[in-house]
DOKEPA-333567 format. One record per residue (C-alpha): residue number from 1; x, y, z. Coordinates in steps of 0.05 Angstrom, whole numbers, plus 5000, padded with zeros to 4 digits. Example, Ala and Ser with C-alpha at 12.3 -4.5 7.8 and 13.67 -1.06 7.14 Angstrom:
# DOKEPA-333567
REC   i    u    v    w
REC   1 5246 4910 5156
REC   2 5273 4979 5143
//
This chain:
# DOKEPA-333567
REC   i    u    v    w
REC   1 5187 5660 5221
REC   2 5204 5688 5152
REC   3 5214 5643 5091
REC   4 5215 5647 5015
REC   5 5207 5583 4975
REC   6 5190 5553 4907
REC   7 5115 5544 4896
REC   8 5122 5476 4863
REC   9 5165 5448 4919
REC  10 5120 5477 4973
REC  11 5057 5451 4940
REC  12 5087 5381 4929
REC  13 5108 5377 5003
REC  14 5039 5398 5026
REC  15 5003 5347 4983
REC  16 5050 5293 5008
REC  17 5043 5304 5082
REC  18 4969 5321 5079
REC  19 4955 5247 5069
REC  20 4971 5238 5143
REC  21 4921 5290 5167
REC  22 4859 5262 5199
REC  23 4794 5272 5161
REC  24 4756 5276 5227
REC  25 4808 5301 5277
REC  26 4796 5289 5351
REC  27 4832 5355 5366
REC  28 4834 5419 5324
REC  29 4910 5418 5318
REC  30 4908 5350 5284
REC  31 4874 5384 5225
REC  32 4938 5425 5217
REC  33 5007 5414 5187
REC  34 5069 5429 5228
REC  35 5114 5478 5190
REC  36 5185 5486 5215
REC  37 5239 5531 5185
REC  38 5313 5527 5202
REC  39 5356 5587 5183
REC  40 5421 5548 5196
REC  41 5406 5495 5142
REC  42 5359 5537 5099
REC  43 5308 5481 5101
REC  44 5234 5478 5112
REC  45 5203 5416 5144
REC  46 5129 5398 5138
REC  47 5095 5345 5181
REC  48 5026 5313 5181
REC  49 5006 5266 5237
REC  50 4938 5234 5256
REC  51 4967 5196 5316
REC  52 4971 5132 5274
REC  53 5006 5153 5210
REC  54 5058 5208 5207
REC  55 5093 5237 5145
REC  56 5149 5287 5146
REC  57 5187 5318 5088
REC  58 5237 5374 5080
REC  59 5261 5417 5023
REC  60 5309 5475 5010
REC  61 5286 5547 5017
REC  62 5310 5616 5038
REC  63 5299 5621 5113
REC  64 5308 5692 5138
REC  65 5283 5675 5208
REC  66 5275 5607 5241
REC  67 5210 5586 5273
REC  68 5152 5536 5276
REC  69 5077 5541 5270
REC  70 5019 5495 5253
REC  71 4975 5514 5193
REC  72 4906 5489 5174
REC  73 4922 5434 5124
REC  74 4862 5440 5077
REC  75 4866 5516 5074
REC  76 4941 5517 5062
REC  77 4936 5464 5008
REC  78 4881 5502 4970
REC  79 4918 5569 4975
REC  80 4987 5545 4954
REC  81 4960 5500 4899
REC  82 4928 5560 4865
REC  83 4988 5607 4870
REC  84 5027 5619 4806
REC  85 5084 5569 4798
REC  86 5131 5618 4764
REC  87 5139 5664 4824
REC  88 5166 5650 4895
REC  89 5120 5644 4955
REC  90 5137 5681 5019
REC  91 5109 5664 5087
REC  92 5115 5707 5150
REC  93 5089 5689 5219
REC  94 5071 5741 5271
REC  95 5094 5707 5336
REC  96 5049 5750 5380
REC  97 4984 5733 5344
REC  98 5002 5668 5306
REC  99 4977 5702 5242
REC 100 5008 5674 5179
REC 101 5017 5719 5119
REC 102 5026 5683 5052
REC 103 5047 5726 4993
REC 104 5062 5718 4919
REC 105 5067 5772 4866
REC 106 4992 5766 4853
REC 107 4967 5779 4923
REC 108 4967 5756 4995
REC 109 4929 5713 5045
REC 110 4925 5722 5120
REC 111 4906 5659 5160
REC 112 4907 5639 5232
REC 113 4954 5585 5258
REC 114 4961 5546 5323
REC 115 5026 5548 5363
REC 116 5072 5488 5348
REC 117 5082 5471 5422
REC 118 5014 5436 5422
REC 119 5030 5392 5362
REC 120 5043 5319 5380
REC 121 5114 5294 5367
REC 122 5125 5239 5316
REC 123 5141 5174 5353
REC 124 5211 5161 5328
REC 125 5241 5093 5345
REC 126 5304 5102 5387
REC 127 5320 5029 5400
REC 128 5295 4961 5376
REC 129 5309 4932 5307
REC 130 5337 4970 5248
REC 131 5348 4943 5178
REC 132 5362 4966 5108
REC 133 5309 4944 5058
REC 134 5320 4939 4983
REC 135 5267 4986 4952
REC 136 5253 4943 4891
REC 137 5243 4879 4932
REC 138 5198 4915 4981
REC 139 5156 4946 4925
REC 140 5149 4879 4891
REC 141 5127 4845 4955
REC 142 5077 4901 4969
REC 143 5045 4904 4900
REC 144 5036 4828 4898
REC 145 4997 4826 4963
REC 146 4966 4892 4984
REC 147 4904 4883 4940
REC 148 4883 4822 4981
REC 149 4880 4858 5048
REC 150 4812 4869 5080
REC 151 4773 4935 5079
REC 152 4729 4912 5136
REC 153 4750 4950 5199
REC 154 4719 4896 5243
REC 155 4775 4850 5218
REC 156 4828 4898 5241
REC 157 4889 4853 5236
REC 158 4870 4835 5165
REC 159 4866 4909 5143
REC 160 4942 4907 5134
REC 161 4998 4868 5101
REC 162 5042 4822 5142
REC 163 5117 4827 5127
REC 164 5169 4778 5150
REC 165 5241 4803 5144
REC 166 5295 4750 5147
REC 167 5370 4754 5133
REC 168 5358 4719 5067
REC 169 5288 4735 5045
REC 170 5228 4781 5050
REC 171 5159 4750 5054
REC 172 5093 4787 5052
REC 173 5022 4763 5058
REC 174 4952 4792 5058
REC 175 4883 4761 5066
REC 176 4812 4785 5075
REC 177 4785 4716 5094
REC 178 4762 4700 5023
REC 179 4830 4701 4988
REC 180 4904 4701 5006
REC 181 4964 4729 4970
REC 182 5034 4708 4991
REC 183 5101 4723 4960
REC 184 5172 4705 4981
REC 185 5229 4745 4951
REC 186 5304 4734 4958
REC 187 5325 4800 4987
REC 188 5386 4844 4993
REC 189 5365 4875 5059
REC 190 5413 4871 5117
REC 191 5397 4876 5191
REC 192 5441 4926 5226
REC 193 5438 4885 5291
REC 194 5463 4820 5261
REC 195 5475 4789 5329
REC 196 5400 4793 5341
REC 197 5387 4755 5277
REC 198 5444 4706 5276
REC 199 5400 4648 5254
REC 200 5359 4643 5191
REC 201 5304 4616 5234
REC 202 5297 4683 5269
REC 203 5261 4741 5235
REC 204 5221 4804 5244
REC 205 5147 4799 5231
REC 206 5103 4862 5229
REC 207 5033 4877 5202
REC 208 5028 4947 5172
REC 209 4960 4980 5158
REC 210 4942 4984 5084
REC 211 4928 5059 5090
REC 212 4998 5071 5114
REC 213 5027 5025 5062
REC 214 4995 5066 5005
REC 215 5037 5125 5028
REC 216 5099 5083 5042
REC 217 5092 5055 4972
REC 218 5097 5126 4943
REC 219 5159 5141 4985
REC 220 5194 5077 4965
REC 221 5175 5086 4891
REC 222 5208 5155 4892
REC 223 5271 5123 4921
REC 224 5271 5059 4881
REC 225 5338 5076 4850
REC 226 5371 5079 4918
REC 227 5409 5020 4946
REC 228 5368 5016 5009
REC 229 5316 5050 5053
REC 230 5323 5049 5128
REC 231 5269 5016 5170
REC 232 5264 5019 5246
REC 233 5217 4978 5288
REC 234 5202 4979 5363
REC 235 5141 4968 5407
REC 236 5087 4972 5353
REC 237 5118 5029 5314
REC 238 5152 5026 5245
REC 239 5192 5083 5216
REC 240 5215 5087 5143
REC 241 5270 5138 5128
REC 242 5295 5158 5059
REC 243 5336 5220 5045
REC 244 5290 5279 5063
REC 245 5227 5239 5079
REC 246 5203 5202 5140
REC 247 5140 5160 5148
REC 248 5121 5131 5215
REC 249 5062 5085 5229
REC 250 5033 5042 5283
REC 251 5032 4968 5268
REC 252 4969 4926 5275
REC 253 4975 4887 5340
REC 254 4963 4813 5347
REC 255 4987 4748 5317
REC 256 4975 4746 5242
REC 257 4939 4682 5219
REC 258 4984 4622 5204
REC 259 4968 4627 5130
REC 260 5016 4572 5108
REC 261 4967 4522 5138
REC 262 4913 4546 5091
REC 263 4950 4526 5027
REC 264 4939 4453 5007
REC 265 5001 4410 4997
REC 266 4974 4370 4939
REC 267 4927 4382 4881
REC 268 4890 4332 4836
REC 269 4873 4381 4781
REC 270 4919 4430 4745
REC 271 4899 4473 4685
REC 272 4937 4528 4650
REC 273 4911 4592 4617
REC 274 4946 4646 4578
REC 275 4945 4702 4630
REC 276 4926 4758 4583
REC 277 4871 4718 4549
REC 278 4837 4695 4613
REC 279 4840 4766 4641
REC 280 4809 4796 4578
REC 281 4754 4742 4577
REC 282 4738 4752 4651
REC 283 4733 4827 4642
REC 284 4682 4818 4586
REC 285 4642 4767 4625
REC 286 4645 4812 4687
REC 287 4600 4862 4653
REC 288 4543 4812 4667
REC 289 4571 4781 4730
REC 290 4576 4849 4764
REC 291 4502 4862 4752
REC 292 4482 4814 4806
REC 293 4523 4762 4843
REC 294 4594 4776 4815
REC 295 4599 4700 4804
REC 296 4636 4674 4742
REC 297 4636 4599 4725
REC 298 4693 4561 4692
REC 299 4673 4495 4659
REC 300 4726 4447 4631
REC 301 4696 4390 4591
REC 302 4722 4401 4521
REC 303 4795 4390 4504
REC 304 4835 4455 4499
REC 305 4776 4500 4514
REC 306 4744 4527 4577
REC 307 4674 4556 4579
REC 308 4674 4620 4621
REC 309 4604 4644 4637
REC 310 4560 4688 4681
REC 311 4485 4687 4692
REC 312 4449 4748 4719
REC 313 4378 4726 4732
REC 314 4324 4768 4697
REC 315 4379 4810 4665
REC 316 4417 4763 4618
REC 317 4477 4718 4612
REC 318 4545 4715 4578
REC 319 4593 4661 4558
REC 320 4659 4655 4522
REC 321 4708 4599 4503
REC 322 4780 4609 4525
REC 323 4840 4565 4506
REC 324 4863 4522 4565
REC 325 4909 4463 4577
REC 326 4888 4406 4623
REC 327 4894 4330 4627
REC 328 4831 4306 4664
REC 329 4759 4291 4642
REC 330 4718 4350 4665
REC 331 4714 4401 4721
REC 332 4668 4459 4740
REC 333 4686 4514 4789
REC 334 4660 4584 4804
REC 335 4692 4646 4833
REC 336 4678 4718 4852
REC 337 4702 4751 4788
REC 338 4734 4810 4824
REC 339 4776 4766 4869
REC 340 4798 4726 4808
REC 341 4816 4787 4766
REC 342 4854 4823 4822
REC 343 4898 4762 4832
REC 344 4910 4751 4758
REC 345 4928 4823 4744
REC 346 4990 4821 4788
REC 347 5016 4760 4752
REC 348 5068 4780 4700
REC 349 5084 4712 4669
REC 350 5055 4692 4602
REC 351 5015 4634 4631
REC 352 4980 4622 4698
REC 353 4968 4554 4730
REC 354 4904 4540 4768
REC 355 4911 4486 4821
REC 356 4848 4454 4848
REC 357 4820 4393 4883
REC 358 4745 4402 4889
REC 359 4696 4458 4868
REC 360 4686 4472 4943
REC 361 4759 4473 4967
REC 362 4811 4529 4959
REC 363 4840 4540 4890
REC 364 4911 4565 4882
REC 365 4938 4608 4824
REC 366 5012 4612 4810
REC 367 5052 4642 4752
REC 368 5080 4589 4706
REC 369 5152 4615 4716
REC 370 5139 4635 4789
REC 371 5205 4671 4796
REC 372 5181 4708 4858
REC 373 5148 4648 4892
REC 374 5079 4681 4887
REC 375 5018 4642 4911
REC 376 4946 4667 4906
REC 377 4893 4626 4941
REC 378 4820 4641 4928
REC 379 4758 4607 4956
REC 380 4709 4583 4903
REC 381 4636 4602 4904
REC 382 4586 4546 4912
REC 383 4535 4549 4856
REC 384 4470 4510 4856
REC 385 4458 4472 4791
//
């Protein structure tokens, strides 16, 4: 293999696909990137794959001789990142020894590769369901829910976001057992196999790992101006394809919890905050709350004002009055301040409505305009008086 390419493009591609390289690979070759060069198209393709998440990207280059090799990801990244950006990078592979010679005008590096034949193939979906997703709708659904997914590997199914694709809408949901974020967005996406989704009652539901979604989010963000991005799904595998990039990931297996049953139908207490003001107040109070229990209390007993407070035993306490609108006598409720802030920070409307019944039952936060049908349910914290 003999190639000459732009340092910036090469470095960008390496950083992108390196996110799919295992930190503790079960086999030496999984610590490598697959580098493929095609003289016919003058394109270089780079692939990272940890057997769960796979990322592939391609870019234009001068390919004097086609070939393929796997290169140590960390080493290649560190070398190319430090090469001067104003001069081209050349890469030659000795097929007899698998030695890789990387050169720029400042010097050269000689590193050892592993033959590409041993590199696992990305599991592309050849049949199953295919659909076009609207990038802006998908990004919106993702950003409004991904923060509520679990980081506890023992709750494997909850370490992802559940997406439901329908002919008319896109719904996403995430929960960690303490809070739940759900959004339903009217969508432009179209299933290619319309006969399989003839009824609005039928849909595709998949749960995608949060780690994979962080990389998918970057891909979709880069292509947000495009009309659609292709998604394929079959037998526990999802593939996203956009221009010169491909991301493939395993889905999380199992039936996602029936989260709609968790959301109460009726509420006896509604109160409204200015979103910006309650966020700013909670961030100040969190300085004390985070010192110990992360609990923040909201007390409503004075017209048009709520007392937001935190008490860190043997350290100190903090309180602040925040404007609020409510039409009942009084109400006290407490929350984990991080859960509350993370939900509030994805709400873009000027005001947010808190819906509650009792200090011990789920509270629901919704934007006052609620254009995107966003619901954030959070369990209160029981505080002894």
